[in-house]
C-alpha positions as CSV (number, residue, x, y, z in Angstrom):
1,M,0.2,-0.1,-0.2
2,A,1.5,3.4,-0.9
3,S,0.7,4.3,2.9
4,S,3.8,7.1,3.5
5,S,1.8,9.0,0.7
6,V,-1.5,8.7,2.7
7,M,0.6,9.3,5.5
8,Y,2.0,12.7,4.1
9,I,-0.5,13.9,3.0
10,S,-2.6,13.7,6.5
11,L,0.0,15.2,7.8
12,L,-0.1,17.9,4.9
13,M,-4.5,17.7,6.2
14,I,-2.9,19.4,9.3
15,V,-1.4,22.3,8.8
16,T,-4.8,22.8,6.4
17,S,-7.0,22.9,9.1
18,F,-4.7,25.3,11.6
19,L,-4.8,27.7,8.0
20,M,-8.6,27.5,8.4
21,V,-8.9,28.3,11.6
22,E,-6.2,30.7,11.9
23,W,-6.4,32.9,8.1
24,R,-9.0,35.8,9.0
25,Q,-8.8,36.3,5.3
26,L,-12.0,34.2,5.0
27,T,-10.9,33.9,1.0
28,G,-7.7,32.5,1.7
29,A,-9.7,29.6,4.4
30,I,-12.1,29.0,2.1
31,Y,-9.6,28.0,-0.4
32,T,-7.8,26.1,2.2
33,Y,-10.6,24.3,2.9
34,Q,-10.7,23.6,-0.9
35,A,-7.4,22.3,-0.9
36,Q,-7.6,19.8,2.4
37,S,-10.6,18.6,0.0
38,V,-8.3,17.4,-2.5
39,L,-6.6,15.9,0.1
40,I,-9.1,14.5,1.5
41,A,-10.7,12.8,-2.1
42,L,-7.4,11.8,-2.7
43,T,-6.8,9.7,0.2
44,F,-9.7,8.0,-0.2
45,A,-8.5,7.3,-4.0
46,L,-5.6,5.4,-2.9
47,Y,-7.5,3.3,0.0
48,A,-9.9,2.5,-3.3
49,H,-6.4,1.4,-5.5
50,S,-4.9,-0.2,-2.6
51,L,-7.5,-2.0,-1.1
52,H,-9.3,-3.0,-4.7
53,N,-12.5,-1.5,-3.5
54,P,-14.3,0.4,-5.7
55,A,-16.6,2.1,-3.7
56,L,-14.1,4.2,-2.3
57,Y,-13.7,5.4,-6.0
58,F,-17.4,6.8,-5.9
59,W,-17.0,7.6,-2.4
60,A,-13.8,10.3,-3.8
61,V,-15.5,11.8,-6.8
62,T,-18.6,12.8,-4.7
63,A,-16.2,14.3,-2.3
64,L,-14.1,16.1,-5.0
65,V,-17.5,17.6,-6.1
66,S,-18.6,18.3,-2.8
67,K,-16.1,19.4,-0.6
68,G,-13.7,20.4,-3.3
69,I,-16.8,22.4,-5.5
70,L,-20.1,22.6,-4.4
71,V,-19.2,23.9,-0.9
72,P,-16.4,26.1,-1.7
73,W,-18.3,28.0,-4.1
74,L,-21.3,28.3,-1.8
75,L,-18.9,30.0,0.9
76,R,-17.3,32.6,-1.6
77,R,-20.8,33.2,-2.9
78,Y,-21.9,34.3,0.5
79,V,-18.4,35.9,2.0
80,D,-19.0,37.9,-1.1
81,K,-22.7,38.9,-0.3
82,V,-21.3,40.2,3.3
83,H,-17.7,40.5,4.6
84,P,-13.9,38.8,3.3
85,V,-12.7,39.2,6.6
86,E,-13.5,37.2,9.9
87,S,-14.7,39.4,12.3
88,E,-12.6,39.6,16.1
89,P,-12.2,36.0,17.1
90,M,-12.2,35.2,21.2
91,L,-8.6,35.1,21.2
92,N,-5.5,37.4,19.8
93,P,-3.5,35.2,16.8
94,I,-0.8,33.9,19.4
95,L,-2.6,32.3,22.2
96,S,-4.8,30.7,19.5
97,Q,-1.9,29.4,17.7
98,V,-0.5,28.2,21.2
99,I,-3.6,27.1,22.6
100,G,-4.5,25.2,19.9
101,F,-0.7,23.8,18.5
102,T,-0.9,22.5,22.4
103,V,-4.5,20.8,22.8
104,V,-4.1,19.0,19.3
105,T,-0.9,18.0,19.8
106,V,-1.7,15.7,22.6
107,V,-5.0,14.6,21.5
108,F,-2.9,13.4,18.2
109,W,-0.2,11.7,20.7
110,W,-2.9,10.1,22.6
111,V,-4.5,8.5,19.5
112,F,-1.2,7.5,17.9
113,T,-0.3,5.6,21.3
114,N,-3.2,3.8,21.9
115,H,-4.8,3.2,18.4
116,D,-4.2,-0.7,18.8
117,R,-6.6,-0.1,21.8
118,L,-8.7,2.0,19.4
119,V,-9.2,-0.5,16.3
120,V,-11.0,-3.3,16.3
121,L,-9.4,-5.4,13.7
122,P,-5.8,-6.4,13.7
123,S,-5.0,-5.7,10.6
124,L,-5.9,-2.3,10.8
125,A,-3.3,-1.9,13.9
126,G,-0.5,-0.5,11.7
127,E,-0.1,2.5,9.5
128,P,-1.6,4.2,7.6
129,Y,-4.4,3.5,9.6
130,R,-2.8,4.7,12.9
131,M,-1.8,8.0,11.4
132,N,-4.5,8.8,9.4
133,L,-6.8,7.7,12.8
134,A,-4.5,11.0,15.1
135,V,-4.7,13.3,12.1
136,A,-9.1,13.1,12.6
137,A,-8.8,13.3,15.8
138,A,-6.5,16.3,15.2
139,I,-9.0,17.9,12.6
140,L,-12.1,17.1,14.9
141,V,-10.5,19.0,17.8
142,I,-9.2,21.9,15.6
143,G,-13.1,21.9,14.7
144,F,-14.7,22.0,17.6
145,Y,-12.1,24.8,18.6
146,S,-13.2,26.9,15.7
147,L,-16.4,26.8,16.9
148,L,-15.7,27.2,20.5
149,T,-13.1,30.2,20.2
150,R,-14.2,32.0,16.6
151,R,-17.0,34.7,16.9
152,D,-17.8,34.5,12.8
153,A,-20.6,32.9,11.5
154,F,-18.4,31.7,8.4
155,K,-15.8,30.7,10.8
156,V,-17.7,28.4,12.4
157,A,-20.0,27.0,9.0
158,I,-15.9,26.3,8.4
159,G,-15.6,24.4,11.7
160,L,-18.4,22.3,10.4
161,C,-17.1,21.5,8.0
162,L,-13.4,20.5,9.7
163,L,-16.1,17.9,11.8
164,E,-17.9,16.3,8.4
165,N,-13.7,15.7,7.0
166,A,-12.4,14.6,10.4
167,I,-15.1,12.0,10.9
168,H,-15.5,11.0,6.9
169,L,-11.2,10.3,7.6
170,S,-11.8,8.4,10.5
171,L,-14.3,6.5,9.1
172,V,-12.1,5.5,6.3
173,S,-9.3,4.6,8.9
174,L,-11.4,2.2,10.8
175,A,-13.6,-0.1,7.9
176,P,-11.6,1.1,5.1
177,S,-12.6,-2.7,3.0
178,I,-16.4,-2.8,3.3
179,P,-18.3,-1.0,0.5
180,E,-20.5,0.5,3.1
181,T,-18.4,3.1,4.7
182,A,-18.6,5.0,0.8
183,M,-22.0,4.6,0.8
184,I,-22.2,6.4,5.1
185,G,-19.5,8.9,3.7
186,V,-21.8,9.2,0.7
187,V,-25.0,10.3,2.7
188,T,-23.8,12.4,6.0
189,D,-22.0,14.7,3.5
190,V,-23.0,18.5,4.7
191,V,-23.6,20.3,1.2
192,I,-27.3,20.6,1.7
193,S,-26.5,21.7,5.7
194,V,-23.8,24.2,4.9
195,W,-26.1,25.9,2.5
196,L,-28.9,26.5,4.9
197,L,-26.4,27.7,7.2
198,L,-25.3,30.0,5.0
199,Y,-28.9,31.3,4.0
200,I,-29.4,31.5,7.9
201,I,-26.2,33.8,8.1
202,A,-26.8,36.5,5.3
203,N,-30.7,36.9,7.0
204,V,-28.9,37.4,10.1
205,Y,-26.3,39.8,8.8
206,R,-29.6,41.9,6.7
207,V,-30.9,42.1,9.8
208,T,-28.1,43.2,12.2
209,G,-25.2,44.5,9.8
210,S,-22.8,41.9,11.1
211,V,-22.2,38.2,11.2
212,D,-20.3,37.7,15.0
213,T,-22.6,35.3,16.9
214,F,-22.2,37.5,20.0
215,N,-24.6,39.9,18.6
216,L,-27.5,37.4,17.4
217,R,-29.1,38.6,20.7
218,N,-30.2,41.6,19.1
219,L,-32.7,39.2,17.2
220,R,-34.5,39.2,19.7
221,G,-38.0,40.8,19.9
């Protein structure tokens, strides 16, 4: 198996996740999400080739279309309507990066060192499954970190996209050889959810003049 390629791609996904959260230029964060989507689709394709699981090719294509094209297009469309720069986050950039890096490092290390106890099948105990699952856990934490520390509603949407990528990466790491894995991944795609969230954000901006989630209380009454 091209395990080294999958492992390098996985590590790049951690880098892109950090950039998506910390980059205050929303267009840049969206393009970074698009790059990560291409990486995750490539990961699915590599698994499909190595494990001779054609269903994963289908998942790779749908992931490329939905995550790599549709969701970024929706995000850019609504960002262009509202504003290009993230609202002031809760933490200053240096503190945010230090806290985020520390938490992600701890989670990554724990999953990586305890991987054998987390998998069901002995065949999934080695690489690249261990690295992929640790990366998936790290991306999951980064997604939650974005939800908890960002006030900009667009960054909340990006955080939700990160959570989805983390879940899909963990799914393909834990059960890569069964066809049902691809089917679960396809049906849990969040394109419609992202569109609905962006529609709500646009209407909140129209009413309040802001996408700062702290200003949502202004909608009362």
